[in-house]
C-alpha atoms as an extended CHARMM CRD file, in Angstrom:
* protein
*
       282  EXT
         1         1  MET       CA             14.6530000000       12.6520000000       -6.2280000000  PROA      1               0.0000000000
         2         2  ARG       CA             11.7940000000       15.0450000000       -6.7380000000  PROA      2               0.0000000000
         3         3  ILE       CA              8.7620000000       12.9390000000       -5.8640000000  PROA      3               0.0000000000
         4         4  ALA       CA              5.0720000000       13.6260000000       -6.3680000000  PROA      4               0.0000000000
         5         5  LEU       CA              3.0770000000       12.0270000000       -3.5580000000  PROA      5               0.0000000000
         6         6  THR       CA             -0.6860000000       11.6950000000       -3.9130000000  PROA      6               0.0000000000
         7         7  GLY       CA             -2.6920000000       11.1920000000       -0.7360000000  PROA      7               0.0000000000
         8         8  SER       CA             -0.0570000000       13.1570000000        1.1520000000  PROA      8               0.0000000000
         9         9  SER       CA             -2.5370000000       14.1980000000        3.8630000000  PROA      9               0.0000000000
        10        10  GLY       CA             -3.6900000000       10.6580000000        4.6800000000  PROA      10              0.0000000000
        11        11  LYS       CA             -2.6890000000        8.3840000000        7.5450000000  PROA      11              0.0000000000
        12        12  LEU       CA              0.0510000000        6.6540000000        5.5680000000  PROA      12              0.0000000000
        13        13  GLY       CA              0.7690000000        9.6010000000        3.2700000000  PROA      13              0.0000000000
        14        14  THR       CA              1.7550000000       11.9880000000        6.0580000000  PROA      14              0.0000000000
        15        15  VAL       CA              4.3190000000        9.4870000000        7.3510000000  PROA      15              0.0000000000
        16        16  VAL       CA              5.6160000000        8.6860000000        3.8580000000  PROA      16              0.0000000000
        17        17  ALA       CA              6.0560000000       12.4070000000        3.1540000000  PROA      17              0.0000000000
        18        18  ARG       CA              7.9240000000       12.9220000000        6.4210000000  PROA      18              0.0000000000
        19        19  GLU       CA             10.2180000000        9.9330000000        5.9530000000  PROA      19              0.0000000000
        20        20  LEU       CA             11.0250000000       10.6540000000        2.2890000000  PROA      20              0.0000000000
        21        21  ARG       CA             11.8870000000       14.2470000000        3.1550000000  PROA      21              0.0000000000
        22        22  ALA       CA             14.0530000000       13.0560000000        6.0450000000  PROA      22              0.0000000000
        23        23  ALA       CA             15.9050000000       10.8780000000        3.5380000000  PROA      23              0.0000000000
        24        24  GLY       CA             16.7070000000       13.9670000000        1.4680000000  PROA      24              0.0000000000
        25        25  HSD       CA             14.0280000000       13.7890000000       -1.2240000000  PROA      25              0.0000000000
        26        26  ASP       CA             12.0170000000       16.7810000000       -2.4440000000  PROA      26              0.0000000000
        27        27  VAL       CA              8.3730000000       15.7710000000       -1.9470000000  PROA      27              0.0000000000
        28        28  ILE       CA              5.4250000000       17.5520000000       -3.5420000000  PROA      28              0.0000000000
        29        29  GLY       CA              2.1840000000       16.5040000000       -1.8430000000  PROA      29              0.0000000000
        30        30  LEU       CA             -0.9440000000       16.2210000000       -3.9980000000  PROA      30              0.0000000000
        31        31  ASP       CA             -4.2640000000       15.7610000000       -2.2250000000  PROA      31              0.0000000000
        32        32  ILE       CA             -7.8670000000       16.9390000000       -2.1410000000  PROA      32              0.0000000000
        33        33  ALA       CA             -7.3490000000       18.2280000000        1.4100000000  PROA      33              0.0000000000
        34        34  GLY       CA             -4.3690000000       19.5280000000        3.3130000000  PROA      34              0.0000000000
        35        35  GLU       CA             -2.5570000000       22.5460000000        4.6980000000  PROA      35              0.0000000000
        36        36  ARG       CA             -1.5880000000       25.2300000000        2.2040000000  PROA      36              0.0000000000
        37        37  GLY       CA              2.1450000000       25.7680000000        2.0530000000  PROA      37              0.0000000000
        38        38  PRO       CA              5.3850000000       24.8320000000        0.3280000000  PROA      38              0.0000000000
        39        39  GLY       CA              5.4060000000       21.2710000000       -0.9320000000  PROA      39              0.0000000000
        40        40  PHE       CA              1.6310000000       20.8850000000       -1.2030000000  PROA      40              0.0000000000
        41        41  VAL       CA             -0.8200000000       21.3130000000       -4.0720000000  PROA      41              0.0000000000
        42        42  ARG       CA             -4.5690000000       20.8320000000       -3.7330000000  PROA      42              0.0000000000
        43        43  VAL       CA             -5.6190000000       18.4560000000       -6.5140000000  PROA      43              0.0000000000
        44        44  ASP       CA             -8.7640000000       16.5080000000       -7.3440000000  PROA      44              0.0000000000
        45        45  LEU       CA             -7.2780000000       13.2940000000       -8.7090000000  PROA      45              0.0000000000
        46        46  THR       CA            -10.4840000000       12.4420000000      -10.5530000000  PROA      46              0.0000000000
        47        47  ASP       CA             -9.8410000000       15.4790000000      -12.8090000000  PROA      47              0.0000000000
        48        48  TYR       CA             -7.1820000000       14.5330000000      -15.3590000000  PROA      48              0.0000000000
        49        49  GLY       CA             -6.4440000000       18.1420000000      -16.2200000000  PROA      49              0.0000000000
        50        50  GLN       CA             -5.5990000000       18.9620000000      -12.6110000000  PROA      50              0.0000000000
        51        51  VAL       CA             -3.4210000000       15.8620000000      -12.3080000000  PROA      51              0.0000000000
        52        52  ILE       CA             -1.3110000000       16.4540000000      -15.3920000000  PROA      52              0.0000000000
        53        53  ASP       CA             -0.9910000000       20.1550000000      -14.6270000000  PROA      53              0.0000000000
        54        54  ALA       CA              0.1880000000       19.4740000000      -11.0590000000  PROA      54              0.0000000000
        55        55  LEU       CA              2.7290000000       16.9040000000      -12.2420000000  PROA      55              0.0000000000
        56        56  THR       CA              4.3110000000       19.3840000000      -14.6430000000  PROA      56              0.0000000000
        57        57  GLY       CA              5.0040000000       21.8860000000      -11.8570000000  PROA      57              0.0000000000
        58        58  VAL       CA              3.3320000000       23.8610000000       -9.1080000000  PROA      58              0.0000000000
        59        59  ASP       CA              3.0770000000       26.8770000000      -11.4250000000  PROA      59              0.0000000000
        60        60  ASP       CA              4.7420000000       28.2310000000      -14.5350000000  PROA      60              0.0000000000
        61        61  ARG       CA              7.7260000000       29.4030000000      -12.4860000000  PROA      61              0.0000000000
        62        62  ASP       CA              8.3850000000       25.8920000000      -11.1640000000  PROA      62              0.0000000000
        63        63  ALA       CA              7.7390000000       23.6260000000      -14.1460000000  PROA      63              0.0000000000
        64        64  THR       CA             10.6140000000       21.2230000000      -13.5580000000  PROA      64              0.0000000000
        65        65  GLY       CA              8.3890000000       18.1770000000      -13.2630000000  PROA      65              0.0000000000
        66        66  VAL       CA              9.1280000000       15.1940000000      -11.0250000000  PROA      66              0.0000000000
        67        67  ASP       CA             11.4320000000       12.1770000000      -11.1110000000  PROA      67              0.0000000000
        68        68  ALA       CA              9.0900000000        9.6600000000       -9.4920000000  PROA      68              0.0000000000
        69        69  LEU       CA              5.4930000000        9.2510000000       -8.4370000000  PROA      69              0.0000000000
        70        70  VAL       CA              4.0920000000        7.6930000000       -5.2570000000  PROA      70              0.0000000000
        71        71  HSD       CA              0.3370000000        7.1960000000       -5.5240000000  PROA      71              0.0000000000
        72        72  LEU       CA             -1.4770000000        6.7140000000       -2.2130000000  PROA      72              0.0000000000
        73        73  GLY       CA             -4.5220000000        8.9000000000       -2.8700000000  PROA      73              0.0000000000
        74        74  ALA       CA             -7.8230000000        7.0050000000       -2.6280000000  PROA      74              0.0000000000
        75        75  ILE       CA            -10.8750000000        6.2870000000       -0.5600000000  PROA      75              0.0000000000
        76        76  PRO       CA             -8.7540000000        4.0560000000        1.6990000000  PROA      76              0.0000000000
        77        77  ALA       CA            -11.0450000000        1.1710000000        2.6450000000  PROA      77              0.0000000000
        78        78  PRO       CA            -14.4050000000       -0.4520000000        1.9120000000  PROA      78              0.0000000000
        79        79  GLY       CA            -17.4310000000        0.8840000000        3.7590000000  PROA      79              0.0000000000
        80        80  ILE       CA            -16.3460000000        4.5270000000        3.8820000000  PROA      80              0.0000000000
        81        81  ALA       CA            -18.3270000000        5.5450000000        0.8030000000  PROA      81              0.0000000000
        82        82  SER       CA            -20.8690000000        3.7710000000       -1.3640000000  PROA      82              0.0000000000
        83        83  ASP       CA            -19.5510000000        1.0730000000       -3.6800000000  PROA      83              0.0000000000
        84        84  VAL       CA            -20.2670000000        3.1990000000       -6.7550000000  PROA      84              0.0000000000
        85        85  ALA       CA            -18.5440000000        6.2500000000       -5.2720000000  PROA      85              0.0000000000
        86        86  THR       CA            -15.5570000000        4.1300000000       -4.2610000000  PROA      86              0.0000000000
        87        87  PHE       CA            -15.2350000000        2.6470000000       -7.7410000000  PROA      87              0.0000000000
        88        88  HSD       CA            -15.6220000000        5.9460000000       -9.5770000000  PROA      88              0.0000000000
        89        89  ASN       CA            -13.2000000000        7.8120000000       -7.3100000000  PROA      89              0.0000000000
        90        90  ASN       CA            -10.4520000000        5.2250000000       -6.9600000000  PROA      90              0.0000000000
        91        91  MET       CA            -10.4470000000        3.8240000000      -10.4840000000  PROA      91              0.0000000000
        92        92  ALA       CA            -10.5390000000        7.2410000000      -12.1550000000  PROA      92              0.0000000000
        93        93  SER       CA             -7.8770000000        8.6300000000       -9.8210000000  PROA      93              0.0000000000
        94        94  THR       CA             -5.4470000000        5.8090000000      -10.5010000000  PROA      94              0.0000000000
        95        95  PHE       CA             -6.0120000000        5.8560000000      -14.2490000000  PROA      95              0.0000000000
        96        96  ASN       CA             -5.4720000000        9.6170000000      -14.3370000000  PROA      96              0.0000000000
        97        97  VAL       CA             -2.3220000000        9.4550000000      -12.2300000000  PROA      97              0.0000000000
        98        98  PHE       CA             -0.7770000000        6.5410000000      -14.1410000000  PROA      98              0.0000000000
        99        99  TRP       CA             -1.7370000000        7.9210000000      -17.5450000000  PROA      99              0.0000000000
       100       100  ALA       CA             -0.4110000000       11.3880000000      -16.7830000000  PROA      100             0.0000000000
       101       101  ALA       CA              2.8370000000        9.9730000000      -15.4100000000  PROA      101             0.0000000000
       102       102  VAL       CA              3.4720000000        7.8750000000      -18.4930000000  PROA      102             0.0000000000
       103       103  ARG       CA              2.5860000000       10.7550000000      -20.8200000000  PROA      103             0.0000000000
       104       104  LEU       CA              5.0200000000       13.0310000000      -18.9750000000  PROA      104             0.0000000000
       105       105  GLY       CA              7.8750000000       10.5280000000      -19.0800000000  PROA      105             0.0000000000
       106       106  ILE       CA              7.8570000000        9.6560000000      -15.3690000000  PROA      106             0.0000000000
       107       107  ARG       CA              9.4190000000        6.2010000000      -15.3470000000  PROA      107             0.0000000000
       108       108  ARG       CA              9.2390000000        5.2470000000      -11.6750000000  PROA      108             0.0000000000
       109       109  ILE       CA              5.8370000000        4.7100000000      -10.0270000000  PROA      109             0.0000000000
       110       110  VAL       CA              5.1270000000        3.1670000000       -6.6210000000  PROA      110             0.0000000000
       111       111  TYR       CA              1.5460000000        2.9090000000       -5.4310000000  PROA      111             0.0000000000
       112       112  ALA       CA             -0.7340000000        1.5170000000       -2.7570000000  PROA      112             0.0000000000
       113       113  SER       CA             -2.4200000000       -1.6960000000       -3.6970000000  PROA      113             0.0000000000
       114       114  SER       CA             -3.9980000000       -3.6010000000       -0.8130000000  PROA      114             0.0000000000
       115       115  GLU       CA             -3.9030000000       -6.7850000000        1.2210000000  PROA      115             0.0000000000
       116       116  THR       CA             -7.6080000000       -7.1130000000        0.3810000000  PROA      116             0.0000000000
       117       117  VAL       CA             -6.7830000000       -8.5850000000       -3.0360000000  PROA      117             0.0000000000
       118       118  GLN       CA             -5.5620000000      -11.6920000000       -1.1710000000  PROA      118             0.0000000000
       119       119  GLY       CA             -9.2070000000      -12.5750000000       -0.4300000000  PROA      119             0.0000000000
       120       120  LEU       CA             -9.9750000000      -10.5400000000        2.6790000000  PROA      120             0.0000000000
       121       121  PRO       CA            -11.9680000000      -10.7880000000        4.8750000000  PROA      121             0.0000000000
       122       122  PHE       CA            -11.2810000000      -14.5180000000        4.4250000000  PROA      122             0.0000000000
       123       123  ASP       CA            -14.8980000000      -15.5660000000        4.9060000000  PROA      123             0.0000000000
       124       124  VAL       CA            -13.7370000000      -18.0140000000        2.2610000000  PROA      124             0.0000000000
       125       125  PRO       CA            -10.5060000000      -19.3190000000        3.8020000000  PROA      125             0.0000000000
       126       126  PRO       CA             -7.2160000000      -18.6000000000        2.0490000000  PROA      126             0.0000000000
       127       127  PRO       CA             -5.7770000000      -21.4090000000       -0.1070000000  PROA      127             0.0000000000
       128       128  TYR       CA             -2.8320000000      -21.7840000000        2.2870000000  PROA      128             0.0000000000
       129       129  ILE       CA             -1.0930000000      -20.0570000000        5.1860000000  PROA      129             0.0000000000
       130       130  PRO       CA              1.0650000000      -17.9690000000        5.2320000000  PROA      130             0.0000000000
       131       131  VAL       CA             -0.4760000000      -16.2650000000        2.1900000000  PROA      131             0.0000000000
       132       132  ASP       CA              1.7720000000      -14.8180000000       -0.4990000000  PROA      132             0.0000000000
       133       133  GLU       CA              1.5480000000      -13.1730000000       -3.9080000000  PROA      133             0.0000000000
       134       134  ASP       CA              1.5960000000      -16.4340000000       -5.8780000000  PROA      134             0.0000000000
       135       135  TYR       CA             -2.1100000000      -17.2120000000       -6.0740000000  PROA      135             0.0000000000
       136       136  PRO       CA             -4.5640000000      -15.2350000000       -8.2430000000  PROA      136             0.0000000000
       137       137  ALA       CA             -6.2510000000      -12.1810000000       -6.7900000000  PROA      137             0.0000000000
       138       138  ARG       CA             -9.5140000000      -12.8450000000       -4.9450000000  PROA      138             0.0000000000
       139       139  PRO       CA            -11.3130000000       -9.4850000000       -4.5340000000  PROA      139             0.0000000000
       140       140  GLU       CA            -14.3270000000       -9.7560000000       -2.2310000000  PROA      140             0.0000000000
       141       141  SER       CA            -15.4620000000       -6.1010000000       -2.2260000000  PROA      141             0.0000000000
       142       142  VAL       CA            -15.7560000000       -3.2880000000       -4.7580000000  PROA      142             0.0000000000
       143       143  TYR       CA            -12.8150000000       -1.5680000000       -3.0480000000  PROA      143             0.0000000000
       144       144  SER       CA            -10.7180000000       -4.7000000000       -3.5310000000  PROA      144             0.0000000000
       145       145  LEU       CA            -11.9810000000       -5.1490000000       -7.0820000000  PROA      145             0.0000000000
       146       146  VAL       CA            -10.6140000000       -1.7060000000       -7.9360000000  PROA      146             0.0000000000
       147       147  LYS       CA             -7.2530000000       -2.6210000000       -6.4140000000  PROA      147             0.0000000000
       148       148  HSD       CA             -7.1790000000       -5.7220000000       -8.6150000000  PROA      148             0.0000000000
       149       149  LEU       CA             -8.1080000000       -3.7020000000      -11.6890000000  PROA      149             0.0000000000
       150       150  GLU       CA             -5.3910000000       -1.1730000000      -10.8680000000  PROA      150             0.0000000000
       151       151  GLU       CA             -2.8380000000       -3.9710000000      -10.8770000000  PROA      151             0.0000000000
       152       152  GLN       CA             -4.1500000000       -5.1460000000      -14.2550000000  PROA      152             0.0000000000
       153       153  LEU       CA             -3.9090000000       -1.5810000000      -15.5570000000  PROA      153             0.0000000000
       154       154  ALA       CA             -0.2840000000       -1.4030000000      -14.4210000000  PROA      154             0.0000000000
       155       155  ILE       CA              0.5110000000       -4.7110000000      -16.1390000000  PROA      155             0.0000000000
       156       156  GLU       CA             -0.7500000000       -3.4100000000      -19.4780000000  PROA      156             0.0000000000
       157       157  LEU       CA              0.9400000000       -0.0310000000      -19.1330000000  PROA      157             0.0000000000
       158       158  VAL       CA              4.3730000000       -1.5620000000      -18.6240000000  PROA      158             0.0000000000
       159       159  ARG       CA              3.7240000000       -3.9180000000      -21.5390000000  PROA      159             0.0000000000
       160       160  TRP       CA              3.1380000000       -0.8450000000      -23.6910000000  PROA      160             0.0000000000
       161       161  HSD       CA              6.0430000000        1.0170000000      -22.0680000000  PROA      161             0.0000000000
       162       162  PRO       CA              8.7340000000       -1.5300000000      -21.0410000000  PROA      162             0.0000000000
       163       163  GLU       CA             11.0010000000        1.1860000000      -19.6550000000  PROA      163             0.0000000000
       164       164  VAL       CA              8.4610000000        2.1110000000      -16.9480000000  PROA      164             0.0000000000
       165       165  SER       CA              8.6200000000        0.6410000000      -13.4230000000  PROA      165             0.0000000000
       166       166  ILE       CA              5.3270000000        0.2800000000      -11.5420000000  PROA      166             0.0000000000
       167       167  THR       CA              5.3790000000       -1.3410000000       -8.1050000000  PROA      167             0.0000000000
       168       168  ALA       CA              2.1680000000       -2.3100000000       -6.2940000000  PROA      168             0.0000000000
       169       169  LEU       CA              2.5570000000       -2.4390000000       -2.5240000000  PROA      169             0.0000000000
       170       170  ARG       CA             -0.1960000000       -4.5290000000       -0.9680000000  PROA      170             0.0000000000
       171       171  PHE       CA             -0.2300000000       -2.7390000000        2.3710000000  PROA      171             0.0000000000
       172       172  SER       CA             -1.6840000000       -4.4300000000        5.4090000000  PROA      172             0.0000000000
       173       173  ASN       CA             -3.8110000000       -2.4970000000        7.9340000000  PROA      173             0.0000000000
       174       174  VAL       CA             -1.8300000000        0.7110000000        8.5640000000  PROA      174             0.0000000000
       175       175  MET       CA             -1.0950000000        1.5940000000       12.1760000000  PROA      175             0.0000000000
       176       176  VAL       CA              0.6720000000        4.4640000000       13.9350000000  PROA      176             0.0000000000
       177       177  PRO       CA              2.0710000000        4.2310000000       17.4900000000  PROA      177             0.0000000000
       178       178  GLU       CA             -1.0580000000        5.8160000000       18.9680000000  PROA      178             0.0000000000
       179       179  ASP       CA             -3.0730000000        2.8600000000       17.6900000000  PROA      179             0.0000000000
       180       180  TYR       CA             -1.0960000000        0.3670000000       19.7440000000  PROA      180             0.0000000000
       181       181  ALA       CA             -3.0300000000        1.1670000000       22.9150000000  PROA      181             0.0000000000
       182       182  GLU       CA             -5.7080000000       -1.1710000000       21.5060000000  PROA      182             0.0000000000
       183       183  PHE       CA             -3.2780000000       -4.0860000000       21.1020000000  PROA      183             0.0000000000
       184       184  PRO       CA             -3.2440000000       -7.0660000000       21.4410000000  PROA      184             0.0000000000
       185       185  PHE       CA             -6.5320000000       -8.5550000000       20.2420000000  PROA      185             0.0000000000
       186       186  ASP       CA             -6.3260000000      -11.8430000000       22.1280000000  PROA      186             0.0000000000
       187       187  ALA       CA             -9.8510000000      -11.9660000000       23.5620000000  PROA      187             0.0000000000
       188       188  ASP       CA            -11.4170000000      -13.1810000000       20.3180000000  PROA      188             0.0000000000
       189       189  ALA       CA             -9.3070000000      -14.9510000000       17.7100000000  PROA      189             0.0000000000
       190       190  THR       CA            -11.9310000000      -14.2450000000       15.0390000000  PROA      190             0.0000000000
       191       191  ALA       CA            -11.9440000000      -10.4710000000       15.5770000000  PROA      191             0.0000000000
       192       192  ARG       CA             -8.8630000000       -9.9920000000       13.4290000000  PROA      192             0.0000000000
       193       193  LYS       CA             -8.9280000000      -13.1620000000       11.3490000000  PROA      193             0.0000000000
       194       194  TRP       CA            -10.0480000000      -11.0480000000        8.3930000000  PROA      194             0.0000000000
       195       195  ASN       CA             -6.4280000000      -10.2570000000        7.5280000000  PROA      195             0.0000000000
       196       196  LEU       CA             -4.6880000000      -13.1460000000        9.3080000000  PROA      196             0.0000000000
       197       197  TRP       CA             -3.9550000000      -10.9140000000       12.3190000000  PROA      197             0.0000000000
       198       198  GLY       CA             -1.7150000000       -8.6330000000       10.2700000000  PROA      198             0.0000000000
       199       199  TYR       CA             -0.7980000000       -4.9260000000       10.2990000000  PROA      199             0.0000000000
       200       200  ILE       CA              1.9060000000       -2.5410000000        9.0960000000  PROA      200             0.0000000000
       201       201  ASP       CA              3.4850000000        0.2880000000       11.0430000000  PROA      201             0.0000000000
       202       202  ALA       CA              3.2370000000        3.4200000000        8.8740000000  PROA      202             0.0000000000
       203       203  ARG       CA              6.9570000000        4.0380000000        9.3260000000  PROA      203             0.0000000000
       204       204  ASP       CA              7.7130000000        0.6430000000        7.8190000000  PROA      204             0.0000000000
       205       205  GLY       CA              5.1790000000        1.3670000000        5.1080000000  PROA      205             0.0000000000
       206       206  ALA       CA              7.2640000000        4.4240000000        4.2700000000  PROA      206             0.0000000000
       207       207  GLN       CA             10.3700000000        2.2710000000        4.2570000000  PROA      207             0.0000000000
       208       208  ALA       CA              8.7370000000       -0.0550000000        1.7150000000  PROA      208             0.0000000000
       209       209  VAL       CA              7.9350000000        2.9230000000       -0.5200000000  PROA      209             0.0000000000
       210       210  GLN       CA             11.5160000000        4.1360000000       -0.3600000000  PROA      210             0.0000000000
       211       211  LYS       CA             12.9360000000        0.6600000000       -1.0390000000  PROA      211             0.0000000000
       212       212  ALA       CA             10.6640000000        0.2850000000       -4.0600000000  PROA      212             0.0000000000
       213       213  LEU       CA             11.7100000000        3.6890000000       -5.3860000000  PROA      213             0.0000000000
       214       214  GLU       CA             15.3520000000        2.6890000000       -5.0190000000  PROA      214             0.0000000000
       215       215  ASN       CA             15.3290000000       -0.9680000000       -6.0520000000  PROA      215             0.0000000000
       216       216  ALA       CA             12.3540000000       -1.9150000000       -8.2290000000  PROA      216             0.0000000000
       217       217  PRO       CA             13.3870000000       -2.6740000000      -11.8200000000  PROA      217             0.0000000000
       218       218  ALA       CA             11.4770000000       -1.7650000000      -14.9660000000  PROA      218             0.0000000000
       219       219  GLY       CA              8.2170000000       -3.6580000000      -15.3740000000  PROA      219             0.0000000000
       220       220  PHE       CA              5.4650000000       -4.4640000000      -12.8950000000  PROA      220             0.0000000000
       221       221  ASP       CA              5.5250000000       -6.4000000000       -9.6440000000  PROA      221             0.0000000000
       222       222  ARG       CA              3.3990000000       -6.7160000000       -6.5230000000  PROA      222             0.0000000000
       223       223  PHE       CA              4.4720000000       -7.1340000000       -2.9160000000  PROA      223             0.0000000000
       224       224  ILE       CA              2.6880000000       -7.8200000000        0.3630000000  PROA      224             0.0000000000
       225       225  ILE       CA              3.8400000000       -5.2200000000        2.8990000000  PROA      225             0.0000000000
       226       226  ALA       CA              3.2020000000       -6.1330000000        6.5250000000  PROA      226             0.0000000000
       227       227  ALA       CA              4.8990000000       -5.9730000000        9.9070000000  PROA      227             0.0000000000
       228       228  ALA       CA              7.1310000000       -8.8860000000       10.8280000000  PROA      228             0.0000000000
       229       229  ASP       CA              4.7110000000      -10.0140000000       13.5390000000  PROA      229             0.0000000000
       230       230  THR       CA              0.9780000000      -10.3750000000       14.2140000000  PROA      230             0.0000000000
       231       231  VAL       CA             -1.3490000000       -8.3000000000       16.3950000000  PROA      231             0.0000000000
       232       232  MET       CA             -1.6680000000      -11.1990000000       18.8570000000  PROA      232             0.0000000000
       233       233  THR       CA              0.2390000000      -12.6580000000       21.7990000000  PROA      233             0.0000000000
       234       234  ARG       CA             -1.4030000000      -16.0340000000       21.1300000000  PROA      234             0.0000000000
       235       235  SER       CA              0.7340000000      -18.3180000000       19.0050000000  PROA      235             0.0000000000
       236       236  ASN       CA              0.1950000000      -18.7450000000       15.2870000000  PROA      236             0.0000000000
       237       237  ALA       CA             -0.2360000000      -22.4780000000       15.6850000000  PROA      237             0.0000000000
       238       238  GLU       CA             -3.0590000000      -21.9220000000       18.1790000000  PROA      238             0.0000000000
       239       239  LEU       CA             -4.7540000000      -19.2750000000       16.0370000000  PROA      239             0.0000000000
       240       240  VAL       CA             -4.6300000000      -21.2750000000       12.8220000000  PROA      240             0.0000000000
       241       241  ALA       CA             -5.8460000000      -24.4400000000       14.5400000000  PROA      241             0.0000000000
       242       242  GLU       CA             -8.8190000000      -22.5810000000       16.0050000000  PROA      242             0.0000000000
       243       243  VAL       CA             -9.8820000000      -20.3920000000       13.0770000000  PROA      243             0.0000000000
       244       244  PHE       CA             -8.5570000000      -22.0860000000        9.9250000000  PROA      244             0.0000000000
       245       245  PRO       CA             -8.1990000000      -25.7660000000       10.8910000000  PROA      245             0.0000000000
       246       246  ASP       CA             -8.6550000000      -27.0650000000        7.3340000000  PROA      246             0.0000000000
       247       247  VAL       CA             -6.2640000000      -24.6790000000        5.5760000000  PROA      247             0.0000000000
       248       248  ALA       CA             -2.9360000000      -26.0770000000        4.3940000000  PROA      248             0.0000000000
       249       249  VAL       CA              0.1280000000      -24.7420000000        6.1750000000  PROA      249             0.0000000000
       250       250  ARG       CA              3.1290000000      -24.0860000000        3.9460000000  PROA      250             0.0000000000
       251       251  GLY       CA              6.4180000000      -23.8410000000        5.7800000000  PROA      251             0.0000000000
       252       252  GLU       CA              7.0480000000      -22.7030000000        9.3240000000  PROA      252             0.0000000000
       253       253  LEU       CA              4.4560000000      -20.5040000000       11.0230000000  PROA      253             0.0000000000
       254       254  GLY       CA              6.7540000000      -19.1780000000       13.7160000000  PROA      254             0.0000000000
       255       255  GLU       CA              5.4910000000      -18.1340000000       17.1170000000  PROA      255             0.0000000000
       256       256  HSD       CA              4.1990000000      -14.7000000000       16.1350000000  PROA      256             0.0000000000
       257       257  ASP       CA              5.6140000000      -14.2400000000       12.6270000000  PROA      257             0.0000000000
       258       258  THR       CA              3.4200000000      -12.4750000000       10.1190000000  PROA      258             0.0000000000
       259       259  LEU       CA              1.0730000000      -14.7900000000        8.2490000000  PROA      259             0.0000000000
       260       260  LEU       CA              1.0170000000      -12.2790000000        5.3860000000  PROA      260             0.0000000000
       261       261  SER       CA              4.3030000000      -13.3740000000        3.8660000000  PROA      261             0.0000000000
       262       262  ILE       CA              6.7880000000      -10.5580000000        3.3080000000  PROA      262             0.0000000000
       263       263  ALA       CA              9.5010000000      -12.8990000000        2.0270000000  PROA      263             0.0000000000
       264       264  LYS       CA              9.2540000000      -11.5780000000       -1.5240000000  PROA      264             0.0000000000
       265       265  ALA       CA              9.4990000000       -7.9390000000       -0.4220000000  PROA      265             0.0000000000
       266       266  ARG       CA             12.4850000000       -8.7980000000        1.7570000000  PROA      266             0.0000000000
       267       267  ARG       CA             14.2260000000      -10.6320000000       -1.0720000000  PROA      267             0.0000000000
       268       268  LEU       CA             13.5920000000       -8.3170000000       -4.0110000000  PROA      268             0.0000000000
       269       269  LEU       CA             13.1450000000       -4.8700000000       -2.4630000000  PROA      269             0.0000000000
       270       270  GLY       CA             15.3000000000       -5.1440000000        0.6500000000  PROA      270             0.0000000000
       271       271  PHE       CA             12.2570000000       -4.4030000000        2.8320000000  PROA      271             0.0000000000
       272       272  ASP       CA             13.0350000000       -5.0090000000        6.5070000000  PROA      272             0.0000000000
       273       273  PRO       CA             10.3370000000       -3.8800000000        8.9710000000  PROA      273             0.0000000000
       274       274  GLN       CA             11.7620000000       -2.2990000000       12.1040000000  PROA      274             0.0000000000
       275       275  HSD       CA              8.6840000000       -1.4160000000       14.1620000000  PROA      275             0.0000000000
       276       276  SER       CA              6.3410000000       -3.5280000000       16.2750000000  PROA      276             0.0000000000
       277       277  TRP       CA              3.5490000000       -2.8290000000       18.7380000000  PROA      277             0.0000000000
       278       278  ARG       CA              5.4710000000       -5.0540000000       21.1520000000  PROA      278             0.0000000000
       279       279  ASP       CA              8.2460000000       -2.4640000000       21.3580000000  PROA      279             0.0000000000
       280       280  VAL       CA              5.7290000000        0.1740000000       22.4530000000  PROA      280             0.0000000000
       281       281  LEU       CA              3.7810000000       -1.8960000000       24.9820000000  PROA      281             0.0000000000
       282       282  GLY       CA              6.7410000000       -3.8780000000       26.2820000000  PROA      282             0.0000000000
């Protein structure tokens, strides 16, 4: 496929671009910053004119459009910019990208939602553990609120356009192998309780994108995307008993299995994470 990838210069985007190209796809990176060269276009996603122009072709000699859109471009976390700046940038960018894609007849969209819509940083405990996609969104920051609103936008767009597929990937905290020098986080069980001790290797994040591009049907759906394990060597039973003693446990916790359930992504997308910090540190 010819794939437009927003946020192609970001931590996850660079890995997604590399892995999609390795799989044989033609990837056109769209970002506000990045190295000039083939396969990259500098675009301000908050400017609808730039977005729709870039999606129709790099220039008038290359106006073949794209087959699919992967939207990762955003201020990537709370606390990086002011709340107002985060809302204006991320909400406008996603609306522009989705709206342009639908107008241009792009029928396959995969984008970065966020684990934060599950209720992070869990100052109010989750309703049960492991968490999954079944309970209503619980945004606790403006960043997370935008992610929730983006999902609602996608729901309405596919209602208007039933032939369109939009897949929201609720990525956990993205890590690359260089980050694993800081692992594990055993000294203080509360230090990483904010996302139930979860993470996602960027290479597996790229796998989730590719699986969604290949397997997601028309309509909208949302999936938690996390590594198969936690960031801890301490057992899940010990962690939950210490930090969330009053939260209901649904099913088996496993010794170190992710507490951000990826069962739905495994079942419906074929997602199967292959990378763990344990493989790097031994």
